[in-house]
N, C-alpha and C positions, 0 to 999 in steps of 0.2 A: 275928300274921297272923289268928289265929282271932278275936281281940277286935276286929279291924278288918274285919269282914264277909266273912271267908273261913273259915267254921266247919269245913270239911272239909280244911283245910291239913294235909298229912301230917307225921309226926314226922321222917322221913328226908329224904335229898336228892332223892328222886324225886318230882317234882311232876307229876301227870298233866296232859297237854296241855289237857284241858278246863278245868282250874283255872287253869293258867298263862295261857291266852288270855282269861280273863274280865276284864271291866273292874274288878270288885271286887278281883281279885288285883293288877292293875296299880296301882290306887290304894293298896292296902294295902302293896305292895312299896315304893312311894315313901315312905309314912308310916313304915314299919318298917325301912327300909334300914339305919339305923345299928344296929339291934338284931339283924339277920339274921346278921351276922358281927362280933361285938364286937371292936373293936380291929384288925380286918384280920387280920394274921398270915400265916404261910406259906400259900400256895395260897388266898388270899382268905379264910382262916379256916375252910376246910373240912378235914375229916380226910383222911388218905391213903386210907382205904377209900372215902370218898365220891368222891375224885378218880378212883380206879380204877373205881368204879361208873360214873361219867360217861364214862370212856374206853371201857369195855366196851359201854355203851349206844350210843355213836357207832359202834363197830365192828359191833354188831348191826344198827343202822339201815342201814349201808352193805351189809351182807350180805343184807339183806331188801328191797333195791330202791331205796334212796336213796343212789346212789353219791357224791353231792356233800355228804353229811352230814359236817361237819367234826369233828375231834377237839376236845374242849373247850379253850377258851383261858381259863385260870384266872388272874385277876389276883394279883399277889404281895401286894397289900394291898387291903382293901375287899371288898364283897360280890360274890358270884358270881350272875350272872343265870341262873336256872334255866329261863327260857323257851326256846322253840325258837330255834336259831341264825338270824341274819339271812339273808335270801335263800332260805330253805327254805319251799316252798309247803305249808303244813300242811293244805290242802284237797285236795291231789293224792292220787289213789287209792294210789299207791305209798307215800306217807307214811302214809296211814291204815292200809295193810296192815302196814308195818314197825312202826308204833306198837302195833298189835294183837299183834304177835309179840314186840316188845322192851319194851313199856311206855313210860311217859313218862321224860323225862330226870331 
């Protein structure tokens, strides 16, 4: 991701919303998709601790004003999309507040 125009891509599973929403991230994610989760694997190739982190993030978002923020749906094989869930208005004040409290996914 860093070598494809996303120099501030984090090492862990939490990608800040500002990065995940950027056109550079979207393009790099398509280019690097096969490398993000090599070989698929259980939970889309993410670790159990990363899965739990995503679940706790969703719970935090709901607790801080985004009641329709879903639990993560992690594919059994293939990459996990770290962007915001479909149907969530990332420009809504409640989302912005919850993100400030909980961080990015």
